[in-house]
TORPA-4810 file (N, C-alpha, C, O; in nm, 3 decimals):
<nodes>
NODE_1_25.957_-9.207_1.944_25.957_-9.057_2.022_26.022_-9.065_2.147_26.086_-8.971_2.195_M
NODE_2_26.002_-9.201_2.210_26.072_-9.198_2.364_26.217_-9.231_2.318_26.301_-9.184_2.395_F
NODE_3_26.265_-9.297_2.214_26.430_-9.315_2.202_26.483_-9.170_2.182_26.584_-9.138_2.246_E
NODE_4_26.408_-9.055_2.076_26.446_-8.926_2.063_26.479_-8.855_2.197_26.584_-8.798_2.226_K
NODE_5_26.361_-8.870_2.279_26.356_-8.800_2.390_26.483_-8.828_2.474_26.552_-8.741_2.526_N
NODE_6_26.511_-8.998_2.481_26.649_-8.994_2.543_26.763_-8.961_2.496_26.856_-8.920_2.566_L
NODE_7_26.767_-8.981_2.334_26.898_-8.944_2.300_26.905_-8.763_2.315_27.014_-8.706_2.323_E
NODE_8_26.830_-8.721_2.317_26.814_-8.545_2.350_26.861_-8.531_2.512_26.928_-8.436_2.553_I
NODE_9_26.831_-8.604_2.567_26.861_-8.595_2.733_27.014_-8.652_2.760_27.089_-8.619_2.852_A
NODE_10_27.036_-8.741_2.660_27.203_-8.770_2.646_27.276_-8.671_2.596_27.369_-8.626_2.662_F
NODE_11_27.249_-8.626_2.479_27.320_-8.522_2.461_27.320_-8.397_2.523_27.418_-8.324_2.515_L
NODE_12_27.216_-8.366_2.586_27.206_-8.278_2.694_27.325_-8.256_2.791_27.388_-8.153_2.814_L
NODE_13_27.339_-8.387_2.844_27.449_-8.412_2.963_27.564_-8.392_2.912_27.657_-8.357_2.984_D
NODE_14_27.581_-8.412_2.758_27.732_-8.409_2.711_27.757_-8.226_2.662_27.861_-8.163_2.684_F
NODE_15_27.642_-8.174_2.600_27.688_-8.051_2.535_27.598_-7.952_2.622_27.621_-7.835_2.592_Y
NODE_16_27.530_-7.963_2.692_27.453_-7.860_2.771_27.494_-7.751_2.808_27.425_-7.649_2.809_G
NODE_17_27.633_-7.759_2.850_27.711_-7.661_2.896_27.746_-7.556_2.760_27.755_-7.434_2.772_D
NODE_18_27.756_-7.603_2.679_27.807_-7.513_2.540_27.678_-7.427_2.502_27.697_-7.315_2.454_I
NODE_19_27.542_-7.475_2.522_27.419_-7.411_2.515_27.411_-7.277_2.626_27.455_-7.263_2.740_L
NODE_20_27.320_-7.171_2.520_27.287_-7.053_2.615_27.218_-7.136_2.733_27.169_-7.249_2.725_T
NODE_21_27.225_-7.051_2.848_27.121_-7.091_2.974_27.009_-7.091_2.936_26.940_-7.167_3.006_Q
NODE_22_26.946_-7.035_2.846_26.811_-7.019_2.821_26.771_-7.154_2.737_26.673_-7.223_2.762_R
NODE_23_26.850_-7.174_2.651_26.826_-7.290_2.575_26.836_-7.436_2.665_26.762_-7.534_2.652_K
NODE_24_26.949_-7.418_2.760_26.976_-7.541_2.851_26.843_-7.553_2.953_26.789_-7.657_2.988_K
NODE_25_26.816_-7.451_2.980_26.704_-7.446_3.069_26.542_-7.508_3.013_26.458_-7.581_3.066_D
NODE_26_26.548_-7.461_2.924_26.431_-7.503_2.824_26.432_-7.665_2.793_26.340_-7.744_2.812_A
NODE_27_26.564_-7.693_2.739_26.547_-7.835_2.722_26.560_-7.932_2.874_26.524_-8.050_2.878_L
NODE_28_26.603_-7.877_2.965_26.597_-7.940_3.081_26.474_-7.940_3.176_26.456_-8.006_3.278_D
NODE_29_26.381_-7.834_3.105_26.275_-7.846_3.185_26.174_-7.947_3.091_26.092_-8.022_3.143_F
NODE_30_26.193_-7.938_2.950_26.116_-8.045_2.884_26.156_-8.160_2.897_26.067_-8.238_2.932_Y
NODE_31_26.284_-8.217_2.880_26.318_-8.355_2.863_26.367_-8.411_3.003_26.376_-8.534_3.007_Y
NODE_32_26.409_-8.327_3.141_26.446_-8.410_3.238_26.330_-8.382_3.365_26.307_-8.458_3.459_N
NODE_33_26.272_-8.265_3.340_26.157_-8.237_3.428_26.019_-8.290_3.386_25.922_-8.301_3.461_D
NODE_34_26.025_-8.325_3.242_25.898_-8.353_3.186_25.760_-8.262_3.200_25.646_-8.305_3.216_D
NODE_35_25.805_-8.121_3.189_25.717_-8.007_3.204_25.656_-7.980_3.051_25.722_-8.011_2.952_M
NODE_36_25.545_-7.928_3.043_25.463_-7.899_2.923_25.527_-7.769_2.847_25.606_-7.693_2.902_S
NODE_37_25.503_-7.762_2.774_25.559_-7.620_2.689_25.489_-7.493_2.771_25.547_-7.385_2.785_L
NODE_38_25.381_-7.518_2.813_25.288_-7.411_2.880_25.320_-7.399_2.994_25.294_-7.290_3.045_S
NODE_39_25.384_-7.500_3.078_25.443_-7.478_3.206_25.571_-7.409_3.215_25.606_-7.341_3.311_E
NODE_40_25.654_-7.436_3.088_25.769_-7.382_3.063_25.775_-7.252_3.025_25.862_-7.174_3.063_I
NODE_41_25.668_-7.218_2.938_25.636_-7.081_2.903_25.622_-6.987_3.035_25.670_-6.875_3.049_A
NODE_42_25.545_-7.058_3.128_25.495_-6.973_3.228_25.639_-6.954_3.362_25.667_-6.861_3.437_E
NODE_43_25.682_-7.050_3.345_25.819_-7.042_3.411_25.929_-6.937_3.394_25.986_-6.868_3.479_E
NODE_44_25.951_-6.947_3.205_26.023_-6.878_3.142_25.982_-6.732_3.116_26.061_-6.645_3.077_M
NODE_45_25.852_-6.715_3.142_25.778_-6.579_3.116_25.803_-6.545_2.961_25.857_-6.438_2.934_S
NODE_46_25.769_-6.626_2.869_25.773_-6.613_2.752_25.642_-6.702_2.684_25.570_-6.778_2.748_I
NODE_47_25.633_-6.676_2.559_25.511_-6.781_2.481_25.550_-6.905_2.475_25.669_-6.935_2.483_S
NODE_48_25.430_-7.016_2.455_25.439_-7.126_2.438_25.538_-7.144_2.274_25.630_-7.223_2.253_R
NODE_49_25.494_-7.065_2.200_25.529_-7.084_2.081_25.694_-7.059_2.095_25.778_-7.134_2.044_Q
NODE_50_25.721_-6.953_2.166_25.893_-6.905_2.205_25.943_-7.033_2.254_26.024_-7.091_2.183_G
NODE_51_25.903_-7.094_2.382_25.955_-7.218_2.415_25.948_-7.339_2.319_26.030_-7.430_2.333_V
NODE_52_25.864_-7.342_2.234_25.893_-7.435_2.131_26.011_-7.409_2.020_26.096_-7.494_1.992_R
NODE_53_26.001_-7.280_1.965_26.122_-7.248_1.900_26.256_-7.244_1.969_26.352_-7.244_1.893_D
NODE_54_26.279_-7.241_2.086_26.379_-7.263_2.157_26.406_-7.391_2.196_26.520_-7.424_2.228_I
NODE_55_26.326_-7.459_2.197_26.354_-7.614_2.218_26.401_-7.681_2.090_26.479_-7.775_2.100_I
NODE_56_26.359_-7.640_1.974_26.406_-7.686_1.833_26.527_-7.641_1.795_26.598_-7.707_1.719_K
NODE_57_26.570_-7.496_1.856_26.689_-7.467_1.797_26.782_-7.538_1.888_26.879_-7.597_1.840_K
NODE_58_26.760_-7.538_2.023_26.863_-7.613_2.103_26.882_-7.775_2.025_26.986_-7.824_1.980_A
NODE_59_26.784_-7.817_2.027_26.785_-7.964_1.947_26.887_-7.990_1.833_26.973_-8.078_1.830_E
NODE_60_26.856_-7.886_1.733_26.942_-7.873_1.635_27.075_-7.833_1.671_27.160_-7.874_1.592_E
NODE_61_27.115_-7.770_1.759_27.262_-7.747_1.806_27.331_-7.847_1.861_27.452_-7.867_1.848_E
NODE_62_27.213_-7.946_1.958_27.283_-8.053_2.017_27.322_-8.174_1.914_27.421_-8.246_1.923_L
NODE_63_27.226_-8.176_1.822_27.274_-8.267_1.685_27.375_-8.230_1.626_27.465_-8.313_1.612_F
NODE_64_27.392_-8.109_1.578_27.513_-8.032_1.535_27.670_-8.060_1.600_27.771_-8.079_1.531_F
NODE_65_27.664_-8.058_1.753_27.786_-8.065_1.816_27.793_-8.234_1.829_27.908_-8.277_1.837_Y
NODE_66_27.707_-8.316_1.832_27.745_-8.440_1.817_27.816_-8.497_1.689_27.919_-8.563_1.681_E
NODE_67_27.713_-8.442_1.572_27.797_-8.463_1.424_27.948_-8.431_1.445_28.037_-8.515_1.425_E
NODE_68_27.971_-8.300_1.489_28.084_-8.280_1.470_28.228_-8.313_1.560_28.347_-8.322_1.529_K
NODE_69_28.144_-8.327_1.693_28.232_-8.399_1.774_28.230_-8.525_1.811_28.332_-8.587_1.839_L
NODE_70_28.094_-8.582_1.815_28.104_-8.738_1.849_28.118_-8.808_1.971_28.134_-8.929_1.981_G
NODE_71_28.108_-8.704_2.087_28.173_-8.742_2.208_28.059_-8.840_2.274_28.092_-8.944_2.331_L
NODE_72_27.941_-8.803_2.264_27.860_-8.916_2.293_27.863_-9.047_2.242_27.853_-9.145_2.315_A
NODE_73_27.876_-9.053_2.113_27.898_-9.191_2.030_28.036_-9.245_2.065_28.056_-9.366_2.071_R
NODE_74_28.124_-9.161_2.086_28.261_-9.197_2.162_28.247_-9.269_2.277_28.303_-9.378_2.291_K
NODE_75_28.170_-9.214_2.369_28.143_-9.253_2.508_28.054_-9.402_2.507_28.088_-9.493_2.583_F
NODE_76_27.945_-9.415_2.418_27.880_-9.517_2.422_27.962_-9.641_2.380_27.950_-9.747_2.441_K
NODE_77_28.049_-9.624_2.270_28.142_-9.700_2.227_28.240_-9.733_2.342_28.282_-9.849_2.345_N
NODE_78_28.275_-9.662_2.419_28.390_-9.699_2.527_28.315_-9.793_2.643_28.366_-9.893_2.695_A
NODE_79_28.212_-9.750_2.663_28.126_-9.820_2.757_28.101_-9.971_2.683_28.143_-10.064_2.753_Q
NODE_80_28.057_-10.002_2.587_28.047_-10.136_2.498_28.172_-10.208_2.514_28.179_-10.325_2.551_S
NODE_81_28.287_-10.118_2.479_28.436_-10.204_2.491_28.474_-10.252_2.625_28.542_-10.353_2.646_H
NODE_82_28.411_-10.148_2.741_28.430_-10.174_2.885_28.369_-10.281_2.930_28.418_-10.353_3.018_A
NODE_83_28.236_-10.305_2.862_28.151_-10.414_2.925_28.223_-10.561_2.874_28.261_-10.652_2.946_K
NODE_84_28.227_-10.553_2.746_28.289_-10.663_2.678_28.437_-10.710_2.750_28.450_-10.831_2.770_K
NODE_85_28.536_-10.629_2.785_28.616_-10.646_2.862_28.591_-10.713_2.999_28.647_-10.811_3.047_A
NODE_86_28.496_-10.636_3.047_28.477_-10.696_3.190_28.428_-10.835_3.184_28.464_-10.914_3.271_L
NODE_87_28.348_-10.871_3.089_28.304_-10.992_3.062_28.391_-11.107_3.036_28.379_-11.221_3.082_A
NODE_88_28.491_-11.058_2.945_28.629_-11.153_2.932_28.687_-11.155_3.080_28.706_-11.265_3.131_L
NODE_89_28.712_-11.049_3.146_28.793_-11.056_3.267_28.710_-11.194_3.371_28.770_-11.288_3.423_C
NODE_90_28.584_-11.172_3.376_28.520_-11.247_3.450_28.519_-11.422_3.415_28.462_-11.505_3.486_E
NODE_91_28.590_-11.451_3.298_28.583_-11.586_3.295_28.666_-11.627_3.349_28.774_-11.570_3.366_A
NODE_92_28.624_-11.777_3.402_28.705_-11.843_3.503_28.874_-11.886_3.490_28.956_-11.893_3.581_E
NODE_93_28.893_-11.912_3.348_29.040_-11.914_3.292_29.045_-11.834_3.186_28.996_-11.842_3.073_E
NODE_94_29.122_-11.742_3.246_29.177_-11.605_3.169_29.321_-11.660_3.070_29.431_-11.673_3.123_V
NODE_95_29.300_-11.683_2.939_29.436_-11.718_2.851_29.498_-11.602_2.813_29.452_-11.491_2.842_S
NODE_96_29.598_-11.619_2.751_29.681_-11.536_2.678_29.587_-11.463_2.555_29.570_-11.342_2.541_D
NODE_97_29.540_-11.554_2.483_29.432_-11.506_2.398_29.327_-11.404_2.439_29.296_-11.306_2.372_T
NODE_98_29.272_-11.440_2.566_29.188_-11.341_2.637_29.248_-11.213_2.662_29.193_-11.109_2.623_V
NODE_99_29.381_-11.213_2.737_29.410_-11.103_2.749_29.442_-10.995_2.664_29.440_-10.875_2.693_K
NODE_100_29.481_-11.062_2.527_29.513_-10.995_2.430_29.399_-10.924_2.378_29.397_-10.809_2.333_N
NODE_101_29.299_-11.008_2.390_29.160_-10.950_2.344_29.116_-10.816_2.424_29.066_-10.713_2.377_E
NODE_102_29.150_-10.847_2.562_29.089_-10.737_2.639_29.178_-10.592_2.589_29.129_-10.480_2.573_I
NODE_103_29.335_-10.637_2.568_29.405_-10.517_2.557_29.349_-10.449_2.438_29.326_-10.329_2.431_R
NODE_104_29.327_-10.547_2.333_29.273_-10.461_2.195_29.145_-10.373_2.239_29.132_-10.261_2.189_K
NODE_105_29.069_-10.411_2.313_28.924_-10.336_2.353_28.974_-10.230_2.414_28.929_-10.122_2.376_L
NODE_106_29.056_-10.230_2.503_29.102_-10.092_2.586_29.192_-10.008_2.507_29.208_-9.889_2.538_I
NODE_107_29.241_-10.053_2.424_29.356_-9.963_2.329_29.230_-9.894_2.214_29.239_-9.779_2.171_E
NODE_108_29.148_-9.965_2.188_29.068_-9.914_2.089_28.975_-9.796_2.134_28.937_-9.707_2.058_S
NODE_109_28.943_-9.804_2.267_28.883_-9.692_2.337_28.950_-9.555_2.284_28.888_-9.471_2.218_V
NODE_110_29.091_-9.545_2.326_29.165_-9.457_2.342_29.188_-9.397_2.208_29.264_-9.301_2.195_G
</nodes>
């Protein structure tokens, strides 16, 4: 459950501006501000069930956007390659082989 919460929060960072303000606010309250459905309902002046419905629909949209665009996946991949490149650069003696490996990592990000 915790991993799903982190994933939704991460996707919200990438695709939140595509959502309607209402959906974005509901997700932000729920995942980033850790508010309960009742607290969000009071804040948004709707029912608790209404909040739940908005959150579920917004989550589905975020997963849809990630499936189609893959921006979060690409970002994580780029981070991974950058960490590997950094580790290679920190080696005391950098050979031509290592330099080529760094070049490949960086090129694979683009």
